[in-house]
N, C-alpha and C positions, 0 to 999 in steps of 0.2 A: 780657600784653601786646605783651610784647615775641619771645616763644612766637609772639605769633600773626601776626608780622611774620615775621620767619624762615617757618615753614611760608610764606607766601605767593612767600618768596623763589624758595625747593622746590620751591612748584607752576611758578613762572614759570620759572623754569629747568630744571625736566622738560619742558613744553612748549613751550619758545622751541626745539627741537631733538626733530629725530627722533630721532639718535641720543645723546641724554641720559632711557638706563630709570629712570633711580633718585640721587640723592643723601639726603645725610644731612648732620648737622652732631654729633657729637662730642666730649665731651671730651675730652682725653686719659688718662685715667683707663674708658675705652671708656665713658661712661654716655650715652647716644642724648636729643641737650638735642629733636631735632625729624627728624622723616623723610621725605618722598616716597617712599616703596619697595610696590614692588610690593604685592598683594595676596598673605599666604601666605610672605613675609617673615620671620624671630623675629627684631625691633627687638636684642633680649639679644645674640643669637649674629653678630650686625652688625655693635654696640659695639665686644663680645671682642675679636674681630678686627681689626676696625680702631686701635684700642688696640692691639694686641700688631703691625699694622706698623710699628705709627710708632712702634717703643721699637723692631724692629729696619729701621727705615730709621736713626732717630739711630744709632744704634749702626754699620751700614756707613758712615755720614760722617761715625761719630770715626775707622774704625780707618779709612779713606780718607785722611784728615786734609785731610776736606771742609768743616770744619764742620757747622751746622745744621740744618734741613729745613728746609723753611716749610707743610710740607704733604703726602698720601700721597690719589693720587690710581687710582685701579682702572679701563683698559681696556680692551675686550675687542676 
């Protein structure tokens, strides 16, 4: 039931702006919880890459003494 609610939120986010092309909710270990990705996108690969980005961002924050990060967003 929660997954359905998250899915609707992502669908609403994607349709709220032409600038938002895809969205996903991914656990810190790369597990795809739910997504609204374009057809043909490998969800497992996106999940794994997102977990790697989060890990690198967290490490960079610590190395730069900026604390922990809250989220990772990718813009084009």
